[in-house]
Structures are given as structure tokens and as C-alpha cells.
N, C-alpha and C positions, 0 to 999 in steps of 0.2 A: 761327543766326540766321535771320531772315527780312526780306525788304525791300520796300518798298511804295511808289510813286510815283505822282501824278498832274501831267498836265500838260494847261495849259487855253488854249484859242486862241479865246475868244469874238468873235462879230461885233459884238455891243455891250458897252459896259461892264457888269460884274457888280458891285454896291453892295456895301460892305463887309459890311451888315449886312441881312437879310431886312426886306422891310416887314412891321411888326407885326402890323396889322391883317390884312393876307392870310394871315399864318401862321395866327393864330388861327383865322379861318376855315376855312382848309384843315384842320387838326389837329380842329377840331370836326366841320367835315363829314365827315370821314374815320371818324370813331371813330361818329357818329349812323348812318353810313351803315351800318356793319358792325352795329349793335346792330339797326337796323330790319331787316336783311337779316336776320340771326339767325331775330327774332321771325317775321316773314313766312314764313320756310321752315319753322319748327315748328306754323304753321297749316295748312301742306300734309296732303293725305292720305298716309298712311306709305310708297304706292307711290312717290308722288311726290317726298317729302321725301328719302328714301334715293338719287334720283338728282341731286339737289341740292347743289352744295359747301356745305360750312360756311361758309365765308367767302370773301368776296371777295380776288383778288390785289393788292397793296398795293404801288405804288411811287412812295413819296412821301418828300421830305426830314426829317430830325428835325433837332431843335437844343432850345436851353433857353431859347428867346425869351419876354417876359412873354405871359400871357394875359389877357383883358379887353378887349380896344383893338377885337375885331371887329365883327361886324353882330349880335352877340347870337346864345346858344344857341337859343332858340324860334325865331327864322326862319331860321337855317342847320339846326336840326332838322328842320323842314316841308320844306324843299327836298330835304334828304337822305332824308325818308322818301319824297315823291314818285321820287326815281329810284331808291330801294330797288324801290320797287313796279312801276315800268316794266320794271328789269332782270328781276325775276324773273318777271314776266307774259310778257316777253318769251320769257325763256328756258324758259317750260312749255308756250307754246303754239308754240314753234318744236320741239317734243320733244326737248328737252335736247339740240338738234346745235347750234344757234349757239354760237359760242365767245363767252364773258362779256369784257366790257373788261377791262385792267388799269387799276385807279384809279392814274393817275399826276397828274402836276403840271397836265398842259394839261387833262386832262378836268375836274379837280377844279375848277380857276379857270373855266373855261367854264361849268360848272353853276353856279358862282355869281357867275355874269358879271363876273369879276375878271380884269386883267391878271395874269399869273404873275409874282411878284417875288420869288423867292429870292435869298437873300446868302452871299457866301464864309464866313458864321459858319456856314450848313448844312452844310458842309463841314470848316471847322476847329477845331470845338465837339467833334467826336465822340472825336478823339483828344489835344487840348489841347495842351500842350506838346512832346508825343511827337512830332507834325507841322512838320516844320523847312520853309520857305517857301523856294524857291530864287530868286535873283534873276533878272530877267528877262536881265540880260545872260549870264548863265552856260547860257541854254536855248538851245543851238547847232543844233538841229535843229527848231526852230520853238515856237512857242507863246508865250503874254506873262505865263503863270502858272504856276509850279510847286512843288510839294510834294514831300515824300521823309521816309519814317522805317525806321529800322531796328528789330528786336527780338529778344531773347536765344531766345525760342521759336520753331521752324521751323513752328509750326503757328500764329502768332499772326495772321496777316491773314486769317481767315476772313471771307468779304465776302458772306454768304448769309442769308436769313431773317431774323431780329432784329438781324442784323450788317451789314445791306446798307445803311448809314445814309449812307457816302460813295458809292457805286456810285449810289445814289439821288439825292444831290445832282449830280452828275455828270450824269444824266438830266435833271433838273430846269434845269440852266443851259443844256443842248441847245435845250430846249424853249423857254426864257425868252429868250435871249439868241442862240441861233443859234452856228453854230460847230463847232469840233471838240475833243473830250475824250478823253485817252487815260489809262488805268490800264494799270500795270503791277505785278504782285506776284506773290511765291514763296509757297507752301504747301508746306512740307514740300521733297521735291525735285522737285515741278511749277512751272512758269512761265507764268503767264497776261498775256496781253496783250488790252485790251480796247477799244473804239475806238466813241465815240458821235458822232454828227454829224447836224448838222440845217442845214437852207440858210438860216434866217433867225430872226430871233424870233418865237414864235409858231406854228412849224411843229414838226409830229412829226418826230424822228429818221429822215433817210433811211437811216442806216447805224446798227446797232446790233449787234455782234457780237465775238465772242471770236475768239483762236486759244493754242492751247495746247499744251504741249511740256515733256518729261521732263528733266531735266538730264542723266539718263545714258539712252541708247536702250534701250528694254527690248529690242529684237530684235538678235541677235549679228551680223546684217547691216546692222548702220546704220538710219540714217532715211530715210523716203522722199524721193525726190529732187525730188517736187513741193512738200515742206513749206514753201519758202522762197519758193513760186512762190504759195501760199495768204496768206502775209504781206503779200506784195507787192500782190495783189488787196486784202487788206483797205486799205492805204493808199493806194489809188490816188487821187488827186486831193486828198490831205490836204493841210492846213494845217503838220501836223508828219509831217517826213520821216525816218524811221531812217536811219541809215548800213548797208546792205543788204550791203556789201561785210563789214562786221564782221560782221554776223550771221551771214554765209553761211561765217566762218571757225569764228565758234561752234559753229554747228549741225555743221561738219566734224569737229570734237574729240571725245575720248572722251566729256569732258564739258564744260558748260557753264559758261563764268564767268559767274557772278550780276552781276558787277561790272561785266565788258565787256559784257554784253547791256545793262544799264542806259547806262551809257555812249553806248551805239550811239543812244538816245535821246535823248541829250544831259542826263541825269542821272548825277552824280558820285558816289561814297560809297557806293553800294551794296555790303553784306557778303555773302559767299560763304553757302552754305550746307553747312557742313561736315558730312556723311555721319556721324554719331556710331555708334562703336562701343559700341552702347549697354550691353552686357554686362558690359564692361571697367569702364565709367565707374560702372555700378552696383556693382559689385565695388571700386573704389576708392573710393565714396563709403561703401561700409559699411567698408574699411579706415580710411578717416580718421576718420568718426564714433564707430566702437567706440575708437579709440587717445584720440581726446578726453575721451570719456566714462569712460573707465579711468585717466585723468590720464597719458596716453604722448602724447609729440611724432608726430605722424603723417608717414610719409615725405615729402620734398619733392617726389617725383614724382607719388605720387599729391593730394596736395594741390594742386598747380599744376592737374593736370589737372580736380579737381573745381572748383577757384574759375575756372577756364575757363568751366566751364558755367554758374558762379553770375555770374561776372562782368559781361555785360552789363547787368545792373540795380545794378551798382554793391555787389553781396553778395558775402561771401566768408566763409570760414572759418577760425579763427586758426591760427598756426604752432603756438601752446604753448596747453594747457588752461588756463583761466580756474580762478579759485579754485573748487573743488568744495562743493558743496552748497546755490547761490546760484541754481541752475537755469537761467542764463545759456547755458549748453553746450547743455543740453538743448533749450533754444529756439530755438537754433541749428542745431543739427541738423535738428532739426523743420522748420525754414522750409528747409532745403536740400534736405531730401527733398521739400517741396511742390515746390520749384522744378526738380527734376529729373523729378519727374512732370508737370509742364508741359513741360517741353522734351526729353524722351525717351520711347523709349516704354516703357511701364511693363512690368517682369516681370509674366510670369503663371505663377510658379513660383519655388523658393528662397527665401532668408531675408527680401527683401524683400516678396514676397507672404504669407510667413507673417506679418511684423509687422504689416502691413497688416491682417491678420485679428484678431493679438492686441490692435492700438490698439481695435478696434471691441469689445473685451469691456465696455465701458461701457454699448454699445449693446443688446448680448445681455443684461446684466444687467437694464436698466430696461426691457425689452421682453419680461420673461419672470419666474414666480415667485420666482428667484433675488433680487431686489432686496427682497423680504419681509425677509430673513435680515441684509441687510446692516447693518454697523456704519458710524457717523459718529462723527467725533472731536468732542468737545465740552470739553475742557478747555485747558488754557493753558501744558502744560507737552511737547506734541506728542505723548505716550504715546499718546492716543486716536486720533490721525490717522496714526501708525504702523498700528496695528493695523489699522485701517480700510483703508489701503492694501495690506496682507498679505491681510484676505478680498477685496479687489479682485484681487490676484495671484494667488489660488485658482482665479479662472474663466478664464485666459488659457487659449488653444487656438491653435496647440500647445504643449503644455507645457513642453516645451522655451525656449519663448521669455519663462517668467517672469521668467527671470534672465538675459534680454538687454537691456543698457543701452538699447541703439537702442529696442527695441521697448518698453521701459517709458517712456522719453520721448515716444515718438508714443500711446501711451495716455493719460499725463499732458495731451499737447495735446487730444485727442479728450474726455478728460474737461472740460475747459473749454469746448469744443464743447457739448456736451452738459448744462450747467450743474450738473455736479455737482463744484463749486469747492471744495469741502474735500479733494479727492485731487488737484489738481493741484499743489501745492507738494511734500507728500511724496512723491511719485510722481517728480517731477524730481529731487527731491534724492536717493531712491534710486540713479536711473538715472545720477548721477555720482558715487555714494559706495558703490556697489556692492561694491568690494573691502575696503570698512572696514563692511560692514554685517553684522551677528551677528542670530541669531533666538533672542529669550528668549521664554521659554512660562511660563505660569502656570497650575497644574493645581491647583483647589480643587473640594470638595464642590457638587453641583449647588444645594444650598442658597444657597450664597456668590455665586452668578453675577449676582446684580444689584448686591451690593455690589462684586464685584469689576469690574465694568463702570463704576459711580459713580464709584469712587474713581482709576481710570485714566483717566476722560474719552470713554466710550463710551456711546452710546446707538443704540437700535435703535426707532424708532417704529413701524416697519410688519409687525415682527416677530410672528407668531402662534404659540401655543402647538404646535402642529404643525411649526410649522420648528426647535423646539429639540431638540438631539439626543438621544436616550433614554440611559438609564444614569445610574450614580450621580455622574458626574463632570462639570465642567465646564472649559474651557480657552480661554485666549485667547493669539496669537503677536503678537510683537510685531517690526517690523525695528526694531534697535537699533543706531543709531550717535548720536555726538555732534551730528552736523548734524541730525538728527531728535529728538532726546529731550533734554529738561534735565536735568542730574543721573542719577545712580547707578539706573536701572532695576530693576536686582537687589537693590538696597538697600532701594528703595521697595515692591518686592513681599516681602521676607523682613519687613517693618515689618509690612506689610498681614497677612501669616499669623498675626503674634503677637499684633497687636491683635485680630482675629479669631478667636482660638485655635483656626485653622484646621488640617486635616492636608492634606497636598498636595506638591506638589513644585514648586522653582523651578529651571527649566534653562537653561542659555546655551550655543550653540556659536556659535563665532567663525569667520570665514573661513578661517584656517588648520588649522582641524578640533580645536582644543582645547575640551573639556567640561566644565562645572562643573554637577552637579547636587545640589542643597540638598533635601532632603526635611524635611517638618514634620510633627509630630503634635502634634495641640490645641494648636498655635501655637507650640509648642518645636522647635529641630530634632532632627530623628532621625538614628539612625546610618545606617539603610538603607532601601529601599522597604518591607521588611516591616513595620518599625516604625511607618513611618506608612500601613500598611494599604494600599498600593499595591503591583500588580504590578511586578515589575524592567523598569527603562529598559535600553535597546538602545542604548549610547555611540555603535557603528559605526553602528548606521542614523541616529543623529543626525546624524553627520558627512556619511552619505551624502545626508541630507534638505539640508543647509546646500549641499554641494557641488554637487547639483542646482537649487539655489534651489525644492526642494519643499515648500511650507508645510505642505500637507495631511499628508506623511508626519511632521509633528514629533509630535503627539499618540500617534499610530500608535508612535513609537519609544520611547512614553514609557511604552507599556503601557496606556493609557486607552481605545485605540479610535479610531475615525474620527470624531471629534469638530471636523475642520474641514474636512468635505467641502462641495465646492461646492453651491448651489443648483440647483434645476431650470431650465436656459434653453431649456425650449421655449417659442418665442415665443407671446405674448398678443395683444400690440396691433399687431404689426406696422407699429414705428415707421420701419423701413427695409425697404419690401417686397421681397422678392427676386426678383431678374431673371432669368426663365428662361433660364438660358445653356447653350446645348446642347452635349451632349458632342460628340467630334469624330464618335463612331461615328453619332449622331443627326443631326448634319449631313450627314455622308457621305450617309445616307440619304435624307433629303430632297433633295438635289442628283440622285440617282441615279432619282429618279423624273421628271424634269423632260424634256419632250419635246428633240426636235431643236432646236438652236437656228435660230432667224430671222433671215435678213441685213437690216442697218441700215446705212446710209452713214454715221453718225454716231452720238455716244451724247446727242445730246439728250433722246431718249426716257426717258433715266436720271432726267431732271429735269422733263421736260414731262409725264410719267404721275404723278409724286409731289409735283411742286411743289417750289421751292427751300427751302421752309420744311424745319427741322428735326423731324421728324414722329415722333411714337410710332409704332410700327408693330404695335402689338396689337391688340386686338379693339374698337376704337373707343370703349372707355371700359366697354364691358360683358362682354367676353370676356378680359381679363387680357392681360398681357404675352406676346408668341409669339417665337417664334425668328426669326432673320433669316440664314438661310443663305447665302453669297457664294462664288462659284467665279470666279475669273480663269484663261485658260489663255491663253498667248501662245506663239503657234508659232514655233521657233528661238529661245527666251529666252534673253538674257543672264544670265549669273549674277549680275553687279552690278546690272543694273537689275531684274531681278526683285528682287534683298534690298532694292532701293531702294524698291521699290515696298510692298513688303511693311511697312516701317517706316513709309511715309506710310499705310496701312491702320492703323495702331494710333494714329493723332495724334487730337487732340481733333475731337468730332462725327462721328467713322467708329468703327470699333471698339475705341475706348479702354476701353471698359466690356466687350469681349467676347474673343474670343480668334481670334489669325490664325497660320497654320501654312503651310508650303512643303510640299504634298500630293505635288507630282512636280518633275523638274528643271524643266518649264515651266508648272506650276499651283501657285497660292494660293487657300488656303479660309479661310474664317472664319466665326465667328458674331458677327454684329454687335452685340451686346447687345441691349438694349430699342429704341434709335434711332440715326438715322444719316440725315446732311444727303446728300441727292440729288447735289446740286451739286457737292459737294465729289469724291464718287466720280466724277463724271464729268471733274471738272478734274484729277484725279492719273492717270485714262487718259492723258491728253496724247495723244502724238503714238503711241498703240498701233498696232502694224502691222496691214494687214489679213489677217483670220485669227483675229484675239483673240478670245476667247469671254468673254461675262460671264453668269454666271446668279446668280438673285436669287430666292429663295422663302422662304416662311414668311410670318407677320401676316395681316392682312386683306385685302390686296392681291393681283391675280391674281401668280402667278409670271412673269418675265420669263426667257427664254434668248435670246439675242443673238449672233449672231456678225457681226463688222465687215467690211464688202466696200468695194473701191475708194476708201478713206475718201477719201485725197488726191487722186486722180485726180477726185473729183465735185465740189470745192470750185469 
């Protein structure tokens, strides 16, 4: 769970809606300013261009108000060009030392000669119905307006970069109407309090600062005694006065209660951030998903735990399997996995990591020469679709996941995403009927290959001659069940053999291991392989192929060779460019090369150096992706506190695409993947004790190696 609240105490009334003409000019001017800045920057000599930021920092409200009622794009654009030129000229003349202004509501309004006129809709529209209003009579600690929201994902309320709409709205209100504005938010197991205050309408904020704390102390010795004093200083003279006695009690507790902390600000109904035992919950989702897809009721305990994670958004998995073969259970399992991935640290190994890799089979097929040999179903009885699905499963890695119903359901969904629509339904059906799905193979002379495919509804529009397996025989393997194929496939195959006067074999192996082999010689049933001109089949190998759901092994077991080998998966188009994820050894090497940490009094440098935006940390578009190695060392670390921080590092916009591990009793290390949000890293460090070290290296930015000193005494 995550909780969010806004408390507003304006000095002048805030209208329900922003002035449309003002908002139109504001948005058009800011967009034009950035465009002109980009153009003017590109005109600079290379040595100057490299020292000028790519974009100006914006702090403007957002909304879906109507456009077209402003001063007109030409007039606004000319004004924006004049400002962009003045700003860039001043910056270059000042030898790149003068600070660039933040483009906020007050500056933009002054540039346009307008009074700032934001409305409550600038705040309310971002989350819509998820943001509930708090009646003024219930705001016991000050303020005339309040809003609150709870969400299932502990990492829902990321309030920086392109998600900063609500913080920007509060800032705009302070500039336009004066007064006090407070934001309370949890992100993972960090809690943030932010106050913005200005003396009156049209005045820049005199207070614009935050206070952050972790729900569980990072240090075994507890929290710094001056932590509460910092919060008191932040709210000195504020119109909104929290219950400091209640907050003091929470800071002294082993774990802060989010509900009690929000209540100290007069906000009721906040939810606790339940520290998840992610490993156990993922195992329970595994058990529940597998049970439902194999037709068994899941255990009540596992189902209750899984549905507790899903339930906040009104979703849940059923207590009993639905009718198999319709795809609804597969769809529900995939959606549950999606929600788990949003709300819990994602596993970096084990079955779920393997299933994620298996589900991306369709991407690897499309992004390689393997797609040329893929078949597609084009009939009406399902045989072609089942054979095409079998050929897709040939390419699944690791091979053990080709017969995993959960992995097949996830692959079905990924086929939908990548527009391989003909594979969605058969794969979803297989995932729900795996225990009833037989393998049926048809082997015929190579010359009959085209007829075999045409008869059973298969086409391969991109196949080249060199993609056809060599040798005298052709083969197709079908995933055979009543849910997939209409009619008796073996009987249809025998009829085709007779009609074509073909030699070959129709083989079928069912899940319990029963094998049937029917040989044909010139269209007539033959006694054995020798009469049909075939090598002898190995029934035990055929049983083993079905037991392992190994489709490639079927023609081999029938003695005709490796006719079902997967295609070449060497990437060609790079549809999903691989992120260069550092191995732990490489990460450790990068961190070992850093200099001794430099002392800092707070963590502001983490976001002031890199900007609050989620920034790709690679080679600035030219050098490709780069590693991002992170080290956090906490002196005298509390095991629960460090475990909590480790969980947060895996959250959205941090190392969710990387790897996080506990390197020592007091140290975490991470490969952050290809991007991260510096402001979130700053937030989750919260009230880290003095002596905490943070090192970050990789990418195109200068490495950082920092140690916190006298953090709370300096506030």
C-alpha cells in the first residue's frame, strides 16, 4: 500500500478551474521556449554546446484544459524566442556559471504579462477519482482544503520528473494565491513531508523544502534526536500545524505507523505500508497460478495471500478453476503477474525470471532469422494453429519452461502485445489444457510437404529454401486436444495418407504415455517401419518427449532426424535493445575504482547534479547504454532497516530493471539498469545516519562518492 495527501491553506480563494486563456498561453509558451532553446543551443560552437543543458528545468502545472483560447501561438512564440535568446546569451556570456532559472508559473506569467490563474482542476485531474476530497471540517490541524489517496503498489506515488504534476500544482497555488501547502507521501518504506509557502498572491515561495524519514530506522542505534527538531523548524509559523507529540511517539517506535503519522497532520484513512515477504508471495502466486491452470483448486492460505496483494485494485483470482480451454484463467493469471510485478520486488532468478524470459520468445523470434520458418494457422479446424503454436514453443528458453502452463500463458499474452494474434488463443488454450494435450506427428516424404501444410491449414509466407530441413522426410507436430482441434486429427492424417498414396507415419503420444504408431506404404497401412521405408521409431523416446514437453524430440524419436530444430535466434533488428546489465563482478570492480568519499551535509547533490527527471544514464545518445553501479554503506546498520532499503531499491524508476544485493552486513550494491530517478534515490535514503556512504559510477556523468556528515545537526 501507498498513501498520499495534500493540505491546502491558501490566502486567496483558489478557483475550481484554471483560467483557460492563461493556461493555454502558459503551455504554448513553455513548449515554444524549450523548442527555441534547443534550436539556439544547436547553433552554438561544439565546445559551448557541450556546456549548455539540453533543456530548461520546468515546474509548471498540467491539465486537460481546452486549448485555443489564448493570445495565439505566433505572439506567444515570439515572446518565448526572445526569452530563450536572452537566457542562453546570458548563460554563455557568464561563462556557464550563472544559474539558469526554473521555468515556473510565476516566471512564465510575468513573461506573458499575465496574472497567474491556476485552478483546483490542475491538481484534481491528474489522478481523477483516485484522489478523494477531505471535507474542511475534518481538517483538524489547519488548512481549508484537503485531498487523499491510497494505492495498492507501494511505489505508486512517484512525484518527480514527468510525474510531478501535483507538486507543480501546489507550487503554482503558492505563487498565485499565497498561503501554505503541504504534501505527505509514502514511496516504498520512505515517507516524505513537503511544505511550500508564500507570503501572498504573486509572491515567490519563501519556504520550499522537504523532510524525509524511513519507516524503519536504518541504524541499529535508532534515529537521530534532532530529526523531530528539523520537522518543527520546517513548520515554524505554518498555517498547518501537525501534532508533534504524536509524531515524536512514532519516531521513537521501531516502525512508524503511516496511518498515525498522517493522522498527526489531520488526515485520516491512510494505509500502512506492509513490508512484503516478496519471496514467499511470489512462491504463493506460483502455487495458485499453477493449480488454477492445471484444473486444481489452490490452497486457501496461498489464495488469500495472493488476493490480498491483488485486492486493493478490486482484482482477485478465483477459488476454483474456470472451464478450461477458454483462455479466461490464463488471462487472469497473466494479469495477476502484472500486478505483482508492479507491487513487489521482481524476482531476479528462479521460476518467475525464467518465465519472463520464456514469454519474450516471440520477441526473439521476430527479431531474428527464426521468424522466416515460422508457420501460421490458416484453417478452420484449429490444426494449423496448434502446429504453429508448437513451432513457437520450440524456441522457448529455458527448455523446461516450454511445458510450464504459466510460462505458456505469459507467452500467449506477449504474442498479443507483439501482434502475433494467431498464436494468442491456441497458446492460452494449451496453458489451460496441458494435462490433456497429446502430441500428434505426421511424417511424409519431402515432396508431400506442401500438400501436408495446405491440407492441415498451415502456411509459412516468409520461408526460404535454405530454411527447409535437409533429408527425404517432412514432418509437422501438432498439439492435439479437443479444445484445440475439431475432429479426430489421427483419422484425418490417415485419410490424407491414403489420398496422397504416401508413405510415412502418423504417431500419437498422450500425456499418460500411451503411444500409437500407424505406418503407411504407398497410402496403405503397413505392418512396421521397414515396410514403410522408415527407420524404426523409439516409443520410449516418444514418451520421454511428451513427458518433457519437448516437441523437437518427436521427429528424432520417430527416426527421421532433427526436422523440428528451432530457427536461428541471433538478433537482427534489435526490437528490444539489450540493456547492458553489469555482472556483480563488474559492478564491484567499478565501485572499487572510486576515490574516497567526499563529505556532504545532505543528499541534495544526488538530484541537483542530475536533475529530478528520470534520465537515461548512457552515452548521451551516442555511446549506447552504460552501467550504473551503486553502493550504499550504512554504519551500524539495522538488519530490518537495510532489508527495507534493499526492497525500495528494486522499486519502479530505480533498479527495477537491474540487480540489487546485500554485499555485507552494512552494505547494499546494485546495478541500476539503464536509468533511474535521482530524486527517488535521495528520498529513500531518508534519515540515514551520519557516516552513511553513497557511491554511484557509470554512464556519461562524473562518478559520485559521498559520505554524510552532521546531517541533522546542520538543519
